[in-house]
C-alpha positions in Angstrom: 83.7 82.1 101.3 85.5 84.8 99.6 86.0 84.9 95.6 88.7 86.3 93.6 89.2 86.8 90.0 92.7 85.8 88.3 93.7 87.3 85.2 96.8 87.8 83.2 97.8 91.3 82.3 97.7 91.0 78.5 97.2 94.3 76.7 95.0 96.2 76.5 95.1 96.9 80.2 91.6 98.6 79.8 90.1 94.9 79.3 91.9 93.7 82.5 90.4 96.8 84.5 86.9 96.2 82.9 86.9 92.5 83.9 87.8 93.4 87.4 85.1 95.9 87.6 82.6 93.2 86.4 83.8 90.9 89.1 83.3 93.3 91.9 79.9 94.0 90.5 79.3 90.2 90.5 80.4 89.8 94.3 84.1 89.0 93.9 86.2 90.4 96.8 89.6 90.1 95.3 91.4 90.8 92.0 94.6 88.9 91.2 96.9 89.0 88.4 100.0 86.9 87.3 103.4 88.8 87.6 106.1 88.0 85.1 107.6 91.1 83.6 108.6 89.5 80.2 105.5 87.7 79.4 102.9 90.4 80.4 102.4 94.1 81.3 103.4 95.5 84.6 100.7 94.6 87.1 101.3 97.2 89.6 100.6 100.0 87.2 97.3 98.4 86.3 96.5 97.8 90.2 96.4 101.6 90.6 93.8 101.9 87.9 91.8 98.9 89.1 91.8 100.2 92.7 90.7 103.8 91.5 87.8 102.4 89.3 86.4 100.0 92.0 85.2 100.6 95.6 86.0 97.3 97.5 88.2 95.1 95.5 91.5 94.0 97.0 94.2 93.4 94.6 97.6 91.6 94.4 99.9 89.4 92.4 99.3 85.5 92.3 102.2 85.5 92.6 105.4 88.0 92.8 108.8 87.0 93.7 111.8 88.5 95.7 114.1 88.7 92.9 112.3 90.5 90.1 111.7 93.4 92.5 113.8 93.6 95.8 111.7 93.2 98.8 112.0 97.0 99.8 110.7 98.0 96.3 107.8 95.5 96.5 106.9 96.7 100.0 107.0 100.3 98.9 105.0 99.7 95.8 102.1 98.0 98.1 102.5 100.7 100.7 102.0 103.5 98.2 99.0 101.8 96.7 97.5 101.4 100.5 98.1 104.9 101.2 96.4 106.0 98.3 93.3 103.8 98.3 93.0 102.3 101.6 94.5 98.8 102.7 93.2 97.1 99.7 96.2 95.0 98.8 97.5 91.6 99.3 101.0 90.4 98.6 100.9 86.9 97.0 104.6 85.6 96.8 106.4 82.4 95.6 109.5 81.2 93.9 108.9 83.0 90.6 108.5 80.1 88.2 107.8 82.0 85.0 109.3 85.3 85.9 112.7 83.9 86.8 113.0 80.9 84.1 111.9 83.3 81.2 114.6 85.6 82.3 117.2 83.0 82.4 117.5 82.7 86.3 116.6 80.0 88.7 113.5 80.3 90.8 114.1 81.6 94.5 115.1 79.6 97.4 112.9 79.2 100.2 115.3 80.9 102.4 115.2 84.1 100.2 111.4 83.9 100.3 111.3 83.7 103.9 113.5 86.8 104.3 111.2 88.7 101.8 108.1 87.9 103.7 109.5 89.5 107.0 110.8 92.6 105.2 107.8 93.3 103.0 105.3 92.8 105.7 107.2 94.8 108.1 107.8 97.9 105.8 104.4 97.5 104.4 102.9 98.3 108.0 105.4 101.1 108.8 107.8 99.0 110.9 111.6 98.7 110.5 113.1 96.0 108.7 116.7 94.5 108.3 117.7 94.3 104.6 121.0 92.5 105.5 124.6 93.9 105.9 123.5 95.9 108.7 121.0 98.2 106.7 117.9 98.5 108.8 115.3 100.7 107.1 111.8 102.0 107.8 109.4 103.9 105.5 108.8 107.5 107.2 105.6 108.1 105.2 103.6 105.0 106.1 100.8 106.2 108.4 99.4 104.3 111.5 97.1 101.5 110.7 98.8 100.5 107.5 98.9 96.8 106.9 100.1 94.3 104.3 99.3 90.6 104.6 101.6 88.2 102.7 100.3 85.0 101.4 102.7 82.4 100.2 102.2 79.9 97.1 103.4 76.3 98.0 103.2 72.6 97.0 106.2 70.9 98.6 106.7 69.8 102.2 109.3 72.4 103.2 107.3 75.2 101.4 104.0 74.1 103.2 105.9 74.0 106.6 107.1 77.5 105.9 103.9 78.9 104.9 102.3 77.6 108.1 105.2 79.0 110.3 105.6 82.5 108.6 102.9 83.5 105.9 99.5 85.2 106.5 97.9 83.1 103.9 98.4 80.0 102.0 97.8 80.0 98.1 97.2 76.5 96.7 97.0 76.5 92.9 94.8 73.6 92.4 91.3 72.4 93.5 91.5 68.9 93.9 89.7 67.8 97.3 92.3 65.2 98.3 95.3 67.3 97.8 93.7 70.3 99.2 92.9 68.5 102.4 96.4 67.1 102.5 98.1 70.4 102.1 95.9 72.5 104.1 96.5 70.2 107.1 100.1 70.4 106.4 100.0 74.2 106.7 97.8 74.3 109.8 99.9 71.7 111.5 102.9 73.6 110.9 101.4 76.9 112.1 100.2 75.2 115.4 103.7 73.7 115.9 105.1 77.2 115.6 102.8 78.6 118.3 100.5 80.3 115.9 96.6 80.1 115.8 96.2 78.0 112.6 92.9 79.8 111.8 94.9 83.1 111.3 96.3 81.8 108.1 93.9 82.4 105.2 93.6 79.6 102.9 93.1 80.5 99.2 92.5 77.8 96.5 93.2 79.1 93.1 92.1 77.1 89.9 90.4 77.5 86.5 86.5 77.5 86.5 84.4 77.0 83.4 80.6 77.2 83.6 78.8 75.0 80.9 75.2 75.3 80.1 74.7 71.5 80.7 76.8 68.4 81.5 76.5 66.9 78.0 79.8 65.4 76.7 80.4 67.8 74.1 80.0 70.7 76.5 82.4 69.1 79.2 85.0 68.3 76.4 85.2 71.9 75.4 85.6 73.1 79.0 88.3 70.6 79.7 90.3 71.8 76.6 89.8 75.4 77.6 91.4 74.5 81.1 93.9 71.9 80.2 96.6 74.4 80.4 96.3 74.5 84.1 97.6 70.8 84.5 100.6 71.9 82.5 101.4 74.9 84.7 101.0 72.9 87.9 103.1 70.2 86.3 106.1 72.7 86.3 106.0 72.9 90.0 105.4 69.2 90.3 108.5 68.4 88.0 110.6 70.2 90.5 109.4 68.4 93.5 110.0 65.0 91.6 113.7 66.1 90.8 114.0 67.0 94.4 112.3 64.1 96.1 111.8 61.5 93.5 108.8 60.2 91.8 107.9 57.9 94.6 108.5 59.7 97.8 106.6 59.9 101.0 107.3 63.5 100.8 105.0 64.3 97.9 101.5 62.5 97.3 101.4 60.0 94.3 98.3 61.7 93.3 100.3 64.9 92.5 103.3 63.1 90.7 101.7 60.4 88.7 100.3 62.4 85.8 103.5 64.2 84.8 105.2 61.0 83.4 104.3 62.0 79.9 105.5 65.6 80.2 108.1 66.3 77.5 108.8 70.1 78.0 107.2 73.4 78.5 107.5 76.8 76.4 106.5 79.7 78.7 105.5 81.6 75.5 101.9 79.7 76.0 102.0 79.9 79.9 98.6 80.1 81.2 96.8 80.0 78.1 94.0 77.9 76.5 95.2 75.7 73.7 98.8 75.6 75.2 100.3 72.7 72.9 102.6 71.7 75.8 99.9 70.4 77.9 98.4 67.7 75.7 99.9 65.2 78.2 97.4 66.3 80.9 94.6 63.7 81.1 90.8 64.6 81.4 91.0 63.1 85.0 93.4 65.7 86.1 91.5 68.7 84.5 88.4 67.4 86.4 90.3 67.1 89.7 92.1 70.3 89.6 89.6 72.7 87.9 85.9 73.4 88.3 83.9 72.6 85.1 80.3 72.0 84.2 77.0 73.5 85.1 76.6 75.7 88.0 75.6 73.1 90.4 78.9 71.2 89.9 80.6 74.3 90.9 78.5 74.9 93.9 79.1 71.1 95.1 82.8 71.5 94.8 83.1 74.9 96.4 81.0 73.8 99.3 83.3 70.8 99.8 86.3 73.0 99.6 84.9 75.4 102.3 84.2 72.4 104.6 88.1 71.7 104.3 88.9 75.1 105.6 89.2 77.1 102.4 88.5 80.8 102.9 88.8 81.9 99.2 88.4 80.6 95.8 90.4 82.5 93.1 89.0 81.8 89.7 91.4 81.6 86.9 89.6 83.0 84.0 91.9 82.5 81.1 89.6 81.0 78.5 87.0 81.8 76.1 84.1 82.6 78.1 85.6 85.3 80.6 82.4 87.3 81.0 80.0 84.6 81.0 81.9 82.9 83.7 82.1 85.9 85.8 78.5 86.5 85.4 77.4 83.0 86.1 79.3 83.2 89.4 77.7 86.2 90.3 74.2 85.3 89.5 74.2 81.5 90.6 77.5 80.2 92.2 78.5 82.8 94.7 74.8 83.5 96.1 74.3 79.7 96.5 77.7 78.9 98.3 77.4 81.9 100.6 73.5 81.4 101.3 
Protein backbone atom coordinates (compact mmCIF):
# COMPACT_ATOMS: atom_id res chain seq x y z
CA UNK A 1 0.00 0.00 0.00
CA UNK A 2 1.21 3.49 -0.86
CA UNK A 3 0.87 6.33 1.64
CA UNK A 4 0.19 9.99 0.96
CA UNK A 5 0.26 13.10 3.14
CA UNK A 6 -2.52 15.68 2.67
CA UNK A 7 -2.08 19.28 3.84
CA UNK A 8 -3.66 22.67 3.42
CA UNK A 9 -1.33 25.29 1.94
CA UNK A 10 -1.49 27.60 4.94
CA UNK A 11 1.40 30.05 5.25
CA UNK A 12 4.23 29.81 5.69
CA UNK A 13 4.78 27.66 2.60
CA UNK A 14 8.11 26.61 4.06
CA UNK A 15 6.29 24.56 6.70
CA UNK A 16 4.24 22.73 4.05
CA UNK A 17 7.49 21.92 2.23
CA UNK A 18 9.19 20.76 5.44
CA UNK A 19 6.29 18.45 6.34
CA UNK A 20 6.37 16.95 2.84
CA UNK A 21 10.12 16.34 3.14
CA UNK A 22 9.50 14.71 6.51
CA UNK A 23 6.82 12.51 4.93
CA UNK A 24 9.15 11.31 2.18
CA UNK A 25 11.80 10.52 4.79
CA UNK A 26 9.19 8.41 6.62
CA UNK A 27 8.21 6.34 3.61
CA UNK A 28 5.32 8.31 2.13
CA UNK A 29 5.12 8.20 -1.67
CA UNK A 30 2.65 11.03 -2.34
CA UNK A 31 2.19 14.62 -1.21
CA UNK A 32 -1.28 16.11 -1.66
CA UNK A 33 -2.75 19.54 -0.86
CA UNK A 34 -6.14 21.20 -0.88
CA UNK A 35 -6.74 23.59 -3.80
CA UNK A 36 -8.97 26.56 -3.04
CA UNK A 37 -7.55 29.88 -4.20
CA UNK A 38 -9.39 32.11 -1.70
CA UNK A 39 -8.84 29.99 1.40
CA UNK A 40 -5.19 28.97 1.00
CA UNK A 41 -2.01 29.82 -0.85
CA UNK A 42 -1.45 28.73 -4.45
CA UNK A 43 -0.50 25.03 -4.37
CA UNK A 44 1.20 24.74 -7.75
CA UNK A 45 3.81 27.30 -6.75
CA UNK A 46 4.50 25.25 -3.64
CA UNK A 47 4.59 21.96 -5.60
CA UNK A 48 7.58 23.26 -7.51
CA UNK A 49 9.51 23.70 -4.27
CA UNK A 50 8.37 20.35 -2.85
CA UNK A 51 9.55 18.58 -6.00
CA UNK A 52 12.86 20.45 -5.96
CA UNK A 53 13.53 19.48 -2.34
CA UNK A 54 12.46 15.82 -2.50
CA UNK A 55 13.62 12.91 -4.62
CA UNK A 56 10.69 10.55 -5.09
CA UNK A 57 7.51 12.23 -3.83
CA UNK A 58 4.63 12.47 -6.30
CA UNK A 59 2.53 15.60 -5.76
CA UNK A 60 -0.92 16.80 -6.71
CA UNK A 61 -4.14 18.51 -5.57
CA UNK A 62 -6.86 16.80 -3.58
CA UNK A 63 -8.63 18.17 -5.51
CA UNK A 64 -8.59 20.80 -8.25
CA UNK A 65 -11.58 21.58 -10.47
CA UNK A 66 -12.09 22.57 -14.12
CA UNK A 67 -13.43 26.08 -13.50
CA UNK A 68 -10.95 27.72 -11.13
CA UNK A 69 -8.41 26.97 -13.85
CA UNK A 70 -9.36 26.04 -17.40
CA UNK A 71 -8.30 22.50 -18.37
CA UNK A 72 -5.56 23.63 -20.75
CA UNK A 73 -4.01 25.83 -18.04
CA UNK A 74 -4.15 22.97 -15.54
CA UNK A 75 -2.60 20.59 -18.06
CA UNK A 76 0.17 23.05 -18.92
CA UNK A 77 1.02 23.56 -15.24
CA UNK A 78 1.28 19.83 -14.60
CA UNK A 79 3.19 19.19 -17.82
CA UNK A 80 5.69 21.91 -16.92
CA UNK A 81 6.30 20.38 -13.48
CA UNK A 82 6.74 16.95 -15.07
CA UNK A 83 9.17 18.34 -17.62
CA UNK A 84 11.20 19.94 -14.84
CA UNK A 85 11.17 17.10 -12.31
CA UNK A 86 10.16 13.93 -14.16
CA UNK A 87 6.70 12.38 -14.13
CA UNK A 88 6.06 13.11 -10.47
CA UNK A 89 2.58 14.62 -10.49
CA UNK A 90 -0.99 13.34 -10.39
CA UNK A 91 -4.09 15.43 -11.06
CA UNK A 92 -6.82 14.91 -8.49
CA UNK A 93 -10.05 16.48 -9.78
CA UNK A 94 -13.57 17.01 -8.48
CA UNK A 95 -16.52 19.38 -8.39
CA UNK A 96 -14.71 22.14 -6.52
CA UNK A 97 -16.76 22.27 -3.32
CA UNK A 98 -14.88 24.95 -1.38
CA UNK A 99 -13.10 26.63 -4.31
CA UNK A 100 -16.31 27.34 -6.19
CA UNK A 101 -18.67 28.08 -3.31
CA UNK A 102 -16.32 30.51 -1.58
CA UNK A 103 -16.08 32.39 -4.89
CA UNK A 104 -19.88 32.54 -5.15
CA UNK A 105 -20.22 29.93 -7.89
CA UNK A 106 -21.79 26.50 -8.02
CA UNK A 107 -19.64 23.36 -8.07
CA UNK A 108 -18.92 21.88 -11.50
CA UNK A 109 -21.20 19.43 -13.27
CA UNK A 110 -20.09 15.90 -14.03
CA UNK A 111 -20.23 16.70 -17.74
CA UNK A 112 -17.69 19.49 -17.31
CA UNK A 113 -15.44 17.26 -15.22
CA UNK A 114 -15.63 14.55 -17.88
CA UNK A 115 -14.51 16.98 -20.58
CA UNK A 116 -11.70 18.25 -18.36
CA UNK A 117 -10.37 14.76 -17.59
CA UNK A 118 -9.98 14.02 -21.28
CA UNK A 119 -8.31 17.35 -22.08
CA UNK A 120 -5.92 17.41 -19.09
CA UNK A 121 -4.75 13.83 -19.57
CA UNK A 122 -4.28 14.18 -23.33
CA UNK A 123 -2.41 17.48 -23.23
CA UNK A 124 -0.32 16.35 -20.27
CA UNK A 125 1.09 13.42 -22.24
CA UNK A 126 1.66 15.44 -25.41
CA UNK A 127 -1.44 14.47 -27.38
CA UNK A 128 -3.90 16.79 -29.10
CA UNK A 129 -7.14 17.72 -27.33
CA UNK A 130 -10.38 19.35 -28.42
CA UNK A 131 -11.17 22.39 -26.26
CA UNK A 132 -14.57 22.83 -27.89
CA UNK A 133 -15.75 25.14 -30.63
CA UNK A 134 -13.35 23.58 -33.09
CA UNK A 135 -10.22 24.48 -31.14
CA UNK A 136 -7.88 21.47 -31.20
CA UNK A 137 -4.58 22.19 -29.46
CA UNK A 138 -1.37 20.39 -28.57
CA UNK A 139 1.63 21.40 -26.45
CA UNK A 140 4.61 21.33 -28.85
CA UNK A 141 7.12 21.24 -26.00
CA UNK A 142 5.98 18.07 -24.21
CA UNK A 143 8.64 15.41 -24.61
CA UNK A 144 8.02 11.71 -25.41
CA UNK A 145 7.26 9.59 -22.38
CA UNK A 146 5.32 12.27 -20.52
CA UNK A 147 2.26 11.09 -18.62
CA UNK A 148 -0.36 12.67 -16.37
CA UNK A 149 -2.80 10.38 -14.54
CA UNK A 150 -6.10 11.96 -13.53
CA UNK A 151 -7.85 10.69 -10.39
CA UNK A 152 -11.44 11.67 -9.65
CA UNK A 153 -13.06 12.30 -6.27
CA UNK A 154 -16.58 10.90 -6.03
CA UNK A 155 -19.39 9.87 -3.67
CA UNK A 156 -22.67 9.76 -5.61
CA UNK A 157 -23.79 6.98 -7.97
CA UNK A 158 -23.32 8.92 -11.21
CA UNK A 159 -19.91 10.22 -10.16
CA UNK A 160 -18.79 6.74 -9.11
CA UNK A 161 -19.90 5.34 -12.46
CA UNK A 162 -18.05 8.06 -14.36
CA UNK A 163 -14.92 7.49 -12.29
CA UNK A 164 -14.89 3.82 -13.25
CA UNK A 165 -15.49 4.63 -16.89
CA UNK A 166 -13.03 7.48 -17.37
CA UNK A 167 -10.59 8.22 -14.54
CA UNK A 168 -7.17 6.70 -13.87
CA UNK A 169 -7.84 6.66 -10.15
CA UNK A 170 -10.62 7.03 -7.57
CA UNK A 171 -10.29 9.32 -4.54
CA UNK A 172 -12.66 8.40 -1.72
CA UNK A 173 -12.58 10.89 1.13
CA UNK A 174 -13.55 8.66 4.03
CA UNK A 175 -12.17 5.45 5.56
CA UNK A 176 -15.36 3.65 6.58
CA UNK A 177 -14.96 -0.03 5.72
CA UNK A 178 -18.56 -0.62 4.67
CA UNK A 179 -18.77 2.47 2.48
CA UNK A 180 -15.33 1.85 1.00
CA UNK A 181 -16.35 -1.64 -0.06
CA UNK A 182 -19.63 -0.32 -1.49
CA UNK A 183 -18.02 2.50 -3.48
CA UNK A 184 -14.94 0.62 -4.68
CA UNK A 185 -17.27 -2.06 -6.05
CA UNK A 186 -19.34 0.59 -7.85
CA UNK A 187 -16.24 2.05 -9.48
CA UNK A 188 -14.77 -1.32 -10.48
CA UNK A 189 -18.09 -2.59 -11.81
CA UNK A 190 -18.40 0.54 -13.95
CA UNK A 191 -14.86 0.09 -15.25
CA UNK A 192 -15.56 -3.51 -16.19
CA UNK A 193 -18.85 -2.59 -17.90
CA UNK A 194 -16.98 0.03 -19.93
CA UNK A 195 -14.52 -2.60 -21.17
CA UNK A 196 -11.67 -1.47 -18.91
CA UNK A 197 -9.48 -3.53 -16.64
CA UNK A 198 -10.81 -2.62 -13.15
CA UNK A 199 -7.35 -3.11 -11.67
CA UNK A 200 -6.07 -0.22 -13.79
CA UNK A 201 -8.14 2.21 -11.67
CA UNK A 202 -6.01 3.18 -8.67
CA UNK A 203 -8.02 3.33 -5.44
CA UNK A 204 -7.05 6.03 -2.95
CA UNK A 205 -8.78 6.41 0.42
CA UNK A 206 -8.17 9.76 2.11
CA UNK A 207 -9.02 10.49 5.75
CA UNK A 208 -7.58 12.05 8.92
CA UNK A 209 -5.32 9.88 11.07
CA UNK A 210 -4.37 10.63 14.66
CA UNK A 211 -1.99 8.31 16.51
CA UNK A 212 -2.45 8.19 20.29
CA UNK A 213 -0.13 6.79 22.95
CA UNK A 214 -2.86 4.45 24.22
CA UNK A 215 -6.56 3.73 23.91
CA UNK A 216 -7.62 5.49 27.10
CA UNK A 217 -10.93 7.41 26.96
CA UNK A 218 -9.07 10.70 27.38
CA UNK A 219 -6.67 10.03 24.51
CA UNK A 220 -9.43 8.88 22.15
CA UNK A 221 -11.66 11.83 23.06
CA UNK A 222 -8.89 14.28 22.18
CA UNK A 223 -8.17 12.49 18.92
CA UNK A 224 -11.86 12.55 17.96
CA UNK A 225 -12.10 16.28 18.65
CA UNK A 226 -9.04 16.90 16.48
CA UNK A 227 -10.59 14.96 13.57
CA UNK A 228 -14.28 15.85 13.92
CA UNK A 229 -13.95 18.52 11.23
CA UNK A 230 -13.73 15.76 8.63
CA UNK A 231 -17.29 14.60 9.21
CA UNK A 232 -18.43 18.14 8.52
CA UNK A 233 -16.43 18.34 5.30
CA UNK A 234 -17.85 15.04 4.07
CA UNK A 235 -21.27 16.24 5.19
CA UNK A 236 -21.15 19.00 2.57
CA UNK A 237 -21.00 16.40 -0.18
CA UNK A 238 -23.60 14.22 1.50
CA UNK A 239 -25.97 17.20 1.76
CA UNK A 240 -25.68 17.66 -2.01
CA UNK A 241 -26.52 14.00 -2.55
CA UNK A 242 -29.52 14.21 -0.22
CA UNK A 243 -30.84 17.27 -2.05
CA UNK A 244 -30.54 15.40 -5.32
CA UNK A 245 -31.65 11.88 -4.42
CA UNK A 246 -33.52 12.32 -1.14
CA UNK A 247 -32.64 11.25 2.40
CA UNK A 248 -33.94 7.71 1.91
CA UNK A 249 -32.88 6.68 -1.56
CA UNK A 250 -31.52 3.40 -2.81
CA UNK A 251 -29.02 5.50 -4.73
CA UNK A 252 -27.16 6.57 -1.56
CA UNK A 253 -26.41 4.32 1.46
CA UNK A 254 -28.24 5.20 4.68
CA UNK A 255 -24.91 4.91 6.49
CA UNK A 256 -23.77 8.00 4.61
CA UNK A 257 -26.89 10.14 4.97
CA UNK A 258 -28.18 9.46 8.47
CA UNK A 259 -25.65 11.51 10.43
CA UNK A 260 -26.25 14.86 8.67
CA UNK A 261 -29.81 15.26 9.97
CA UNK A 262 -28.56 17.68 12.64
CA UNK A 263 -26.38 19.65 10.23
CA UNK A 264 -27.29 23.34 10.42
CA UNK A 265 -24.88 25.19 8.17
CA UNK A 266 -21.24 25.47 7.18
CA UNK A 267 -18.74 28.32 7.18
CA UNK A 268 -15.84 27.66 4.81
CA UNK A 269 -13.62 29.93 6.88
CA UNK A 270 -13.12 26.89 9.13
CA UNK A 271 -12.97 24.32 6.30
CA UNK A 272 -10.72 21.37 7.02
CA UNK A 273 -9.57 22.66 10.42
CA UNK A 274 -9.66 21.07 13.84
CA UNK A 275 -12.01 22.87 16.19
CA UNK A 276 -14.42 23.75 13.37
CA UNK A 277 -17.55 25.02 15.21
CA UNK A 278 -19.81 23.88 12.36
CA UNK A 279 -19.05 20.20 12.93
CA UNK A 280 -20.42 19.72 16.44
CA UNK A 281 -23.25 17.68 14.90
CA UNK A 282 -20.80 14.94 13.91
CA UNK A 283 -21.09 12.06 16.43
CA UNK A 284 -18.14 10.10 17.80
CA UNK A 285 -19.29 7.02 15.87
CA UNK A 286 -18.85 8.82 12.54
CA UNK A 287 -15.40 10.07 13.53
CA UNK A 288 -14.38 6.51 14.39
CA UNK A 289 -15.81 5.13 11.15
CA UNK A 290 -14.54 7.82 8.78
CA UNK A 291 -11.10 8.39 10.34
CA UNK A 292 -8.19 6.42 11.81
CA UNK A 293 -7.62 7.16 15.49
CA UNK A 294 -6.01 5.36 18.38
CA UNK A 295 -2.69 3.65 19.05
CA UNK A 296 -0.63 2.32 16.10
CA UNK A 297 -2.12 -1.17 16.21
CA UNK A 298 -5.60 0.23 15.48
CA UNK A 299 -4.28 2.04 12.41
CA UNK A 300 -2.50 -1.09 11.20
CA UNK A 301 -5.65 -3.17 11.63
CA UNK A 302 -7.87 -0.77 9.70
CA UNK A 303 -5.34 -0.15 6.94
CA UNK A 304 -4.91 -3.88 6.47
CA UNK A 305 -8.69 -4.19 6.13
CA UNK A 306 -8.77 -1.33 3.61
CA UNK A 307 -6.04 -2.95 1.56
CA UNK A 308 -8.08 -6.17 1.47
CA UNK A 309 -10.93 -4.15 -0.05
CA UNK A 310 -8.70 -3.10 -2.95
CA UNK A 311 -7.31 0.18 -1.63
CA UNK A 312 -3.95 1.01 -3.22
CA UNK A 313 -3.14 4.18 -1.28
CA UNK A 314 -4.07 5.71 2.04
CA UNK A 315 -3.75 9.51 1.99
CA UNK A 316 -3.45 10.87 5.51
CA UNK A 317 -5.13 14.20 6.29
CA UNK A 318 -2.73 15.80 8.77
CA UNK A 319 -4.67 18.87 9.88
CA UNK A 320 -4.51 18.65 13.67
CA UNK A 321 -2.21 19.37 16.61
CA UNK A 322 0.14 16.41 16.14
CA UNK A 323 1.35 16.72 12.56
CA UNK A 324 5.00 15.74 13.00
CA UNK A 325 4.21 13.06 15.56
CA UNK A 326 1.68 11.41 13.24
CA UNK A 327 4.06 11.42 10.27
CA UNK A 328 6.82 9.94 12.42
CA UNK A 329 4.56 7.29 13.97
CA UNK A 330 3.45 6.19 10.53
CA UNK A 331 7.03 6.07 9.33
CA UNK A 332 8.40 4.12 12.28
CA UNK A 333 5.48 1.82 13.13
CA UNK A 334 2.46 1.88 10.83
CA UNK A 335 3.85 1.83 7.28
CA UNK A 336 6.46 -0.91 7.97
CA UNK A 337 3.83 -3.11 9.63
CA UNK A 338 1.24 -2.67 6.89
CA UNK A 339 3.74 -3.32 4.11
CA UNK A 340 5.64 -6.15 5.80
